[in-house]
Every structure is written in C-alpha cells, then in structure tokens.
Backbone as CSV, one residue per row, in Angstrom:
resi,resn,N_x,N_y,N_z,CA_x,CA_y,CA_z,C_x,C_y,C_z
1,MET,64.474,199.325,126.477,64.682,199.407,124.917,64.904,201.048,124.769
2,SER,65.501,201.366,123.695,65.685,202.813,123.277,64.647,203.050,122.213
3,ASP,64.562,204.363,121.990,63.645,204.947,121.095,64.242,204.829,119.668
4,ASN,65.431,204.343,119.506,66.063,204.378,118.097,65.421,203.217,117.376
5,PRO,64.619,203.527,116.367,64.101,202.609,115.351,65.051,201.740,114.532
6,PHE,66.374,202.278,114.488,67.423,201.453,113.695,68.271,200.688,114.452
7,GLU,67.976,200.584,115.846,68.793,199.776,116.783,68.462,198.258,116.629
8,ALA,69.436,197.402,116.641,69.137,196.134,116.434,68.353,195.427,117.641
9,PRO,67.429,194.670,117.455,66.571,194.411,118.520,67.434,193.392,119.574
10,LYS,66.924,193.312,120.740,67.629,192.409,121.746,66.690,191.386,121.928
11,PRO,67.359,190.047,122.122,66.438,188.820,122.429,65.793,188.851,123.708
12,LEU,64.821,188.051,123.882,64.294,187.963,125.227,64.955,186.842,125.909
13,ASP,65.508,187.262,127.111,66.343,186.247,127.921,65.487,185.220,128.413
14,SER,64.190,185.329,128.637,63.482,184.334,129.217,63.005,183.137,128.304
15,THR,63.337,183.464,126.950,62.943,182.284,126.086,64.002,181.140,125.999
16,LEU,65.114,181.454,126.489,66.323,180.541,126.380,66.525,180.037,128.047
17,SER,66.216,178.772,128.250,66.217,178.338,129.656,67.655,177.895,130.103
18,SER,68.349,177.344,129.215,69.585,176.998,129.637,70.845,177.035,128.419
19,PRO,71.948,177.018,128.886,72.968,177.176,127.725,72.852,176.055,126.758
20,LYS,72.477,174.855,127.110,72.306,173.802,126.320,71.191,174.078,125.203
21,ASP,70.091,174.675,125.745,68.974,175.054,124.731,69.389,176.270,123.702
22,SER,70.367,177.029,124.333,70.645,178.273,123.417,71.429,177.784,122.299
23,ASP,72.060,176.577,122.337,72.869,176.078,121.025,71.832,175.588,120.050
24,GLN,70.716,175.083,120.407,69.735,174.531,119.374,68.760,175.546,118.849
25,HIS,68.822,176.825,119.376,67.809,177.670,118.847,68.551,178.825,117.900
26,TYR,67.771,179.611,117.196,68.254,180.661,116.508,68.882,181.891,117.392
27,HIS,69.920,182.323,117.203,70.466,183.395,117.902,69.933,184.731,117.247
28,HIS,69.178,185.466,117.839,68.577,186.530,117.178,69.644,187.884,117.304
29,ASP,69.897,188.216,116.214,70.858,189.326,115.969,70.161,190.645,115.368
30,GLY,68.983,190.626,115.027,68.152,191.702,114.483,68.134,191.401,112.884
31,SER,68.822,190.507,112.265,68.930,190.338,110.939,67.615,189.572,110.317
32,GLY,66.928,188.939,111.034,65.710,188.250,110.579,64.439,189.172,110.728
33,ARG,64.444,190.276,111.167,63.198,190.906,111.536,62.479,191.247,110.080
34,VAL,63.068,191.523,109.051,62.378,191.575,107.859,61.645,190.464,107.279
35,PHE,62.179,189.193,107.626,61.594,187.998,107.280,60.416,187.781,108.120
36,VAL,60.495,188.108,109.399,59.273,187.921,110.368,58.217,188.693,110.089
37,ARG,58.509,189.869,109.520,57.338,190.731,109.222,56.616,190.255,107.972
38,GLN,57.333,189.657,107.173,56.743,189.140,105.898,55.636,188.006,106.213
39,VAL,55.697,187.316,107.357,54.794,186.203,107.674,53.388,186.796,107.408
40,THR,53.108,187.949,108.020,51.718,188.443,107.781,51.460,188.799,106.380
41,VAL,52.337,189.206,105.487,52.101,189.458,104.244,51.622,188.120,103.469
42,ILE,52.512,187.089,103.794,52.175,185.749,103.111,50.993,185.256,103.562
43,ALA,50.449,185.414,104.887,49.335,184.841,105.288,48.115,185.432,104.739
44,ILE,48.278,186.819,104.436,47.173,187.591,103.719,47.013,187.026,102.223
45,LEU,48.160,186.938,101.714,48.234,186.440,100.299,47.596,184.988,100.118
46,MET,47.964,184.196,101.211,47.416,182.935,101.113,45.843,182.906,101.199
47,ILE,45.276,183.724,102.101,43.768,183.877,102.036,43.327,184.446,100.713
48,VAL,43.887,185.461,100.060,43.477,185.812,98.774,43.490,184.639,97.808
49,GLN,44.646,183.895,97.900,44.901,182.657,96.956,43.825,181.747,97.090
50,GLY,43.356,181.491,98.367,42.206,180.561,98.821,41.053,181.008,97.996
51,VAL,40.653,182.380,98.207,39.478,182.787,97.653,39.519,182.607,96.219
52,LEU,40.604,183.019,95.508,40.812,182.802,94.025,40.440,181.279,93.652
53,LEU,40.949,180.472,94.400,40.862,178.932,94.068,39.414,178.694,94.264
54,ALA,38.670,179.064,95.241,37.341,178.860,95.457,36.492,179.492,94.308
55,ILE,36.769,180.647,93.863,36.126,181.225,92.616,36.315,180.352,91.459
56,PHE,37.608,179.870,91.223,37.838,178.864,90.114,37.032,177.669,90.243
57,GLY,36.790,177.236,91.451,35.971,175.882,91.736,34.555,176.098,91.347
58,LEU,34.014,177.374,91.550,32.686,177.643,91.221,32.560,177.710,89.690
59,PHE,33.468,178.139,88.900,33.476,178.246,87.489,33.417,176.871,87.037
60,CYS,34.267,176.018,87.585,34.402,174.551,87.305,33.193,173.710,87.509
61,VAL,32.256,174.081,88.583,30.997,173.499,88.847,30.117,174.006,87.672
62,GLY,30.208,175.208,87.397,29.308,175.744,86.358,29.508,175.047,84.920
63,TYR,30.830,174.919,84.559,31.092,174.162,83.459,30.769,172.779,83.321
64,ALA,30.866,171.927,84.532,30.568,170.541,84.594,28.855,170.558,84.509
65,ILE,28.118,171.409,85.139,26.731,171.277,84.864,26.458,171.582,83.474
66,PHE,27.113,172.549,82.875,26.685,172.992,81.428,27.011,171.799,80.477
67,PHE,28.269,171.065,80.691,28.413,169.941,79.749,27.374,168.846,80.120
68,GLY,26.958,168.685,81.366,26.046,167.702,81.667,24.543,167.919,80.995
69,GLN,24.317,169.038,80.891,22.982,169.664,80.404,22.940,170.260,78.939
70,ILE,24.063,170.153,78.306,24.267,170.724,77.007,23.185,170.290,75.987
71,ASP,22.658,169.209,76.119,21.511,168.695,75.177,20.287,169.550,75.385
72,SER,20.111,170.139,76.489,18.897,171.145,76.429,19.156,172.329,75.809
73,PHE,20.421,172.733,75.562,20.761,173.983,74.873,20.899,173.912,73.310
74,ILE,20.863,172.656,72.903,21.165,172.355,71.466,19.779,171.972,70.847
75,PRO,19.424,172.564,69.550,18.358,172.000,68.954,18.590,170.401,68.562
76,ALA,17.508,169.729,68.436,17.587,168.404,68.228,18.235,168.020,66.876
77,GLU,18.057,168.885,65.649,18.586,168.623,64.396,20.183,168.838,64.441
78,ALA,20.514,169.764,65.303,22.152,169.943,65.348,22.771,169.139,66.237
79,ARG,21.948,168.417,67.230,22.637,167.617,68.134,23.140,166.417,67.570
80,VAL,22.401,165.893,66.511,23.176,164.659,65.694,24.360,164.949,65.011
81,GLU,24.427,166.091,64.371,25.644,166.552,63.723,26.800,166.795,64.706
82,ILE,26.531,167.351,65.943,27.539,167.636,66.892,28.101,166.280,67.445
83,ASP,27.114,165.424,67.761,27.633,164.075,68.135,28.459,163.324,67.365
84,ALA,28.038,163.477,66.058,29.012,162.763,65.087,30.391,163.393,64.928
85,GLN,30.667,164.623,65.229,31.845,165.118,65.263,32.681,164.974,66.514
86,LEU,31.941,164.752,67.607,32.897,164.647,68.923,33.176,163.407,68.975
87,PRO,34.253,162.966,69.636,34.863,161.610,69.993,33.834,161.017,71.009
88,PRO,33.575,159.808,71.021,32.720,159.106,71.984,33.333,159.377,73.379
89,GLY,32.456,159.689,74.435,32.918,159.894,75.730,33.475,161.403,76.018
90,GLN,33.438,162.179,74.970,34.027,163.661,75.141,33.309,164.247,76.244
91,ARG,31.941,164.346,76.270,31.146,165.140,77.218,31.415,164.591,78.655
92,THR,31.659,163.147,78.849,31.790,162.546,79.988,33.174,162.874,80.556
93,LEU,34.142,162.920,79.726,35.516,163.377,80.059,35.406,164.803,80.580
94,MET,34.726,165.699,79.959,34.709,167.214,80.269,34.027,167.248,81.617
95,ILE,32.883,166.447,81.896,32.261,166.641,83.105,33.141,166.203,84.169
96,TRP,34.006,164.994,83.995,34.730,164.464,85.196,36.002,165.472,85.312
97,LEU,36.574,166.010,84.211,37.509,167.037,84.384,37.230,168.178,85.238
98,PHE,36.136,168.868,84.923,35.744,170.063,85.533,35.218,169.563,86.964
99,GLY,34.739,168.565,87.165,34.427,167.995,88.482,35.532,167.873,89.389
100,VAL,36.581,167.248,88.879,37.844,167.053,89.722,38.485,168.472,90.008
101,TRP,38.474,169.349,89.032,39.071,170.608,89.201,38.335,171.325,90.295
102,ALA,37.108,171.225,90.181,36.051,171.893,91.232,36.483,171.373,92.691
103,VAL,36.491,170.190,92.822,36.816,169.671,94.153,38.134,170.036,94.653
104,GLY,39.122,169.760,93.845,40.488,169.992,94.098,40.535,171.626,94.566
105,SER,40.110,172.425,93.620,40.141,173.798,93.831,39.504,174.264,95.191
106,PHE,38.284,173.669,95.392,37.586,173.923,96.711,38.506,173.659,97.952
107,VAL,39.086,172.287,97.895,39.816,171.859,98.983,41.040,172.578,99.206
108,LEU,41.794,172.812,98.136,43.139,173.665,98.245,42.708,175.073,98.560
109,GLY,41.629,175.664,98.112,41.239,177.036,98.508,40.930,177.102,100.020
110,LEU,40.207,176.077,100.508,39.899,176.077,101.818,41.044,175.878,102.800
111,LEU,42.053,175.046,102.335,43.290,174.931,103.038,44.035,176.254,103.107
112,HIS,44.238,176.853,102.016,44.843,178.208,102.006,44.228,179.153,102.951
113,VAL,42.916,179.324,103.023,42.380,180.242,103.723,42.590,179.800,105.261
114,VAL,42.256,178.616,105.738,42.578,178.110,107.057,43.989,178.324,107.580
115,THR,45.002,177.979,106.662,46.338,178.195,106.971,46.725,179.582,107.119
116,GLY,46.279,180.432,106.239,46.563,182.016,106.188,46.034,182.513,107.616
117,ILE,44.745,181.993,108.095,44.292,182.528,109.249,45.176,181.997,110.438
118,PHE,45.621,180.845,110.516,46.623,180.426,111.476,47.798,181.174,111.368
119,ASN,48.377,181.358,110.210,49.656,182.122,110.208,49.605,183.508,110.483
120,LEU,48.580,184.137,110.347,48.179,185.570,110.931,48.695,185.568,112.397
121,GLY,48.197,184.487,113.096,48.660,184.478,114.437,49.886,183.912,114.780
122,LEU,50.715,183.753,113.859,52.139,183.127,114.049,51.894,181.617,114.526
123,ARG,51.025,180.852,114.031,50.737,179.397,114.412,50.692,178.642,113.173
124,GLY,51.167,177.320,113.167,51.055,176.446,112.116,52.076,176.706,110.911
125,ARG,53.325,176.668,111.349,54.473,176.927,110.241,54.511,175.688,109.363
126,MET,54.468,174.541,109.881,54.624,173.412,109.079,53.313,173.248,108.036
127,LEU,52.147,173.640,108.702,50.896,173.585,107.833,51.013,174.632,106.727
128,GLY,51.734,175.792,106.929,51.932,176.794,106.026,53.001,176.385,104.959
129,ILE,53.890,175.630,105.221,54.868,175.093,104.477,54.125,174.119,103.381
130,THR,53.508,173.253,104.152,52.686,172.114,103.298,51.781,172.765,102.437
131,THR,50.943,173.705,102.879,50.046,174.412,101.921,50.741,175.117,100.791
132,LEU,51.891,175.690,101.005,52.744,176.403,99.964,53.007,175.367,98.919
133,LEU,53.631,174.104,99.380,54.032,173.168,98.557,52.813,172.596,97.739
134,LEU,51.758,172.307,98.403,50.465,171.875,97.617,50.003,173.028,96.708
135,GLY,50.276,174.280,96.933,49.929,175.401,96.107,50.401,175.428,94.880
136,ILE,51.696,174.823,94.730,52.260,174.756,93.372,51.413,173.959,92.429
137,GLY,50.626,172.829,93.137,49.828,172.192,92.319,48.616,172.965,91.613
138,SER,48.461,174.116,92.145,47.340,174.969,91.458,47.736,175.446,90.017
139,ALA,49.134,175.126,89.528,49.473,175.359,88.262,48.738,174.616,87.260
140,MET,48.168,173.393,87.846,47.378,172.409,86.909,46.273,173.091,86.334
141,THR,45.672,174.023,87.033,44.425,174.832,86.652,44.705,175.967,85.647
142,CYS,46.009,176.303,85.617,46.409,177.554,84.728,45.750,178.770,85.183
143,TYR,44.745,178.796,85.752,43.949,179.897,86.239,44.769,180.597,87.494
144,CYS,45.253,179.731,88.429,45.803,180.343,89.545,47.318,180.102,89.448
145,ALA,47.939,179.665,88.339,49.309,179.490,88.323,50.092,180.691,88.487
146,LEU,49.679,181.921,87.891,50.182,183.124,87.898,50.270,183.718,89.465
147,THR,49.500,183.263,90.076,49.563,183.837,91.650,50.100,182.710,92.527
148,GLY,49.766,181.412,92.297,50.032,180.225,93.212,51.584,179.921,93.222
149,ILE,52.210,179.918,92.045,53.709,179.584,91.926,54.386,180.661,92.608
150,PRO,54.207,181.995,92.235,55.191,182.996,93.003,54.978,183.073,94.340
151,LEU,53.612,182.841,94.950,53.302,182.873,96.349,53.980,181.734,96.960
152,SER,54.082,180.564,96.380,54.814,179.361,96.916,56.153,179.635,97.003
153,ILE,56.839,180.143,96.030,58.232,180.408,96.169,58.538,181.413,97.158
154,TYR,57.825,182.472,97.098,58.158,183.543,98.144,57.756,183.184,99.402
155,GLY,56.786,182.316,99.651,56.404,181.960,101.091,57.410,180.853,101.644
156,LEU,57.841,180.087,100.708,58.748,179.001,101.223,60.100,179.540,101.560
157,ILE,60.652,180.675,100.842,61.793,181.426,101.113,61.626,181.958,102.550
158,ILE,60.491,182.709,102.721,60.242,183.247,104.078,60.113,182.273,105.240
159,TYR,59.385,181.060,105.090,59.089,180.311,106.039,60.353,179.386,106.323
160,PHE,61.225,179.180,105.400,62.504,178.508,105.780,63.556,179.186,106.498
161,HIS,63.352,180.656,106.686,64.463,181.364,107.264,64.372,181.122,108.664
162,PRO,65.592,180.963,109.421,65.691,180.642,110.772,65.010,181.500,111.732
163,ALA,65.037,182.886,111.371,64.223,183.813,112.259,62.870,183.619,112.247
164,VAL,62.139,183.260,111.115,60.782,182.780,111.036,60.584,181.619,111.748
165,GLY,61.373,180.602,111.758,61.230,179.384,112.520,61.180,179.682,113.971
166,GLU,62.051,180.525,114.531,62.194,181.009,115.879,60.949,181.760,116.311
167,ALA,60.417,182.544,115.530,59.303,183.332,115.776,58.034,182.325,116.096
168,PHE,57.902,181.348,115.211,56.801,180.382,115.411,57.016,179.434,116.613
169,ARG,58.523,179.285,116.911,58.775,178.509,118.185,58.546,179.280,119.324
170,LEU,58.827,180.544,119.361,58.509,181.506,120.530,56.977,181.591,120.783
171,ARG,56.252,181.626,119.722,54.791,181.756,119.771,54.294,180.474,120.277
172,LYS,54.777,179.385,120.098,54.307,178.153,120.577,54.810,177.872,122.022
173,THR,55.588,178.620,122.551,56.133,178.803,123.957,55.170,179.311,124.880
174,GLY,54.229,179.986,124.135,53.121,180.700,125.065,53.285,182.336,125.014
175,LEU,54.152,182.825,124.213,54.297,184.175,124.161,53.073,184.766,123.274
176,GLY,52.764,185.898,123.444,51.751,186.544,122.519,52.354,186.921,121.156
177,LYS,51.566,187.071,120.218,52.111,187.481,118.922,52.784,188.762,119.039
178,GLU,52.300,189.712,119.771,52.803,191.157,119.940,54.175,190.958,120.605
179,GLN,54.275,190.104,121.578,55.630,189.796,122.317,56.700,189.297,121.308
180,VAL,56.240,188.368,120.422,57.133,187.669,119.435,57.404,188.731,118.497
181,LEU,56.438,189.424,117.850,56.932,190.538,116.995,57.818,191.682,117.552
182,ALA,57.532,192.030,118.856,58.418,192.985,119.488,59.758,192.537,119.667
183,THR,59.984,191.376,119.745,61.334,190.643,119.714,62.119,190.773,118.507
184,PHE,61.342,190.726,117.395,62.128,190.864,116.101,61.797,192.194,115.297
185,VAL,60.685,192.847,115.567,60.573,194.013,114.620,61.181,195.240,115.133
186,ARG,61.379,195.535,116.413,61.886,196.719,116.797,63.356,196.893,116.546
C-alpha cells in the first residue's frame, strides 16, 4: 500500500475464492468507502435513538400511573364535576394508550441499542435494516419522529449500498473489523 491517502483502495485478493464467486460479489473500486464509513455513524445514532425511545417509554409509564391514580390528586367535590365532563372510559383509554406506547417504546428502544452495538462491529446488517424499518413506526409517538424518520431514511440508503453489503459479508467471512475497514477506507 502506498502512503497516498487519495489513492483508491485495492481489494483483498483472498476474499474471492474463484472467478465464479467474483461475479456474485461487489467489485470494490474505492467508490463505496464513504458509505462503509457511515455504518459507524448510523450505529451510534441508532443507540442514541434507542435511548431516546426508552426515555419516552419512562414518560409514558409515568402518565399511565398518573391517569390511574388521578382520583387521589383531585378533591372529592371537583371529581364529580370532572367525571361528568369526561366521556365514559376516557381514563381507561388513556391508561391503555400510554401503557402500549411505553411497552412499544421500550421494545423498539432496546432493539435500536442492541442493533447499534452489533452494527458497530459490522455485524447484523439485516437486523439493522429491519430495525430501521421498524424505527419509522416511532413516528406514532410524535416524540421520536423528528429523529426516527430521518435516521431510518439515512440508514436505509447507507445499508442498501453494495459496498456496505460487501463489508458486512467480508466481516462474516471471518475478517476483523479493522481488516474490512482497511479494505474500504484507505
């Protein structure tokens, strides 16, 4: 390898075992190195998104408890007037709504964190794609829509690039992360 940082990287010859295999895999010409570098950025953003979803889940648990215990916060004479103004089952609906949001946010947040950790090591590309697609569902909370939708679009563009697919495939063959990155980044 030369010391020229602007030189296109050379593919590892050991990764392609036969001419038949070389037709099936990405032909590395240096154009995908920017996309492969972005996998780390996406993984870190997925972990941050997972933490944000978990925080939203905590708020939802708090609201569900609040609506379940609201009678203890309201004086008895005001409770009759408030109950007359609310439609029947309103409190129950709010408890269920916030409960479902809490569970969904915790599950999706945990999935984002686990996937981000896997993707930091260039593992679990399909898990990353699945998580990003499910991350669009965070728009239902409105809280994480501003981060979840752009992350999903950005991540899917990166993960569907052929060079990124090849990087994950090379990692699966047993090469270390540094070896894979050296193939694409230099």
